[in-house]
N, C-alpha and C positions, 0 to 999 in steps of 0.2 A: 507593571503587571505582577500580581502576586503569585504565590505558589498554586493556589486553586485555579486561577485563570490560566496559568501556564500549563497545568495538567489538562485542563479542558481543551485548550488550543492544540496541544500535542495529540490528544486523543482524536480530535476531529481530523487533524491533518493526517494521522496514521490511517484512519479508516478511508479517507479520500485516496491516499496513495495506494493502500492495499487493494481497494476496488479497481483502481486504474491498472494495477499490476496483475490482477487475477487472470485475464486472458492471455498474458504474455507467455509464449512458449508452450502453450497447451496443445497437445496433439491428441486427436481422437483415435479410438481403437481402429477405425476403418483406415486411417492414414498409415498406421503401422502394420496393418494386416493381421493384428493379434486380437480378434474379436472373441470375447468370452461368451460361450453359449448362454442365452437367456438374458443378456444385457443389451443395452442400447449401443449401437455401433458408434454413436457420436460421443459416448462417455470418455472422459480423459483417461489416458494410460498412466501418466505421472503428472501430478499437479504442482509439485515443488513448493508446497505451502510454507515450509520453514524458510526457504530462501526468499520468498516473496514477502513474508512477514518481516524478516530482517532488513530487506531493502526498503520496505515501506517505513520502517523505523528510522533508517538513515535519512530518507527523504524528509520525513516529518521533523526530525531534529534540525536539519539544515534550514528548512522553511521557518521553523519556530525561531531559530537563532536570528534569521534575517528580520522577522517580525518583531522580536524582542528588542533588537538593536534599533530598529526604526522607531519604536515607541519610546525607548529610553533616551535616544539621542535627539528626539524632538523633530524627526522628519515629517511627522504628521501635524505639526503645529499650525494653527490657523493664522 
């Protein structure tokens, strides 16, 4: 797997992990009792996007390393 292929795989894995992590730990305004007037009560109070992006990067790198090793060590050989 070359550099371009590796970047594409990491990008796809990052987005998959990021979308899986988006709902983790999100609390609505109605759950905290801190509803901002004029907003949707189900709107999140804190999304923690930086943490989720970093966690998604970590997950993507680990999954990419496993896939990279599997390809280069011939685990997928026919």
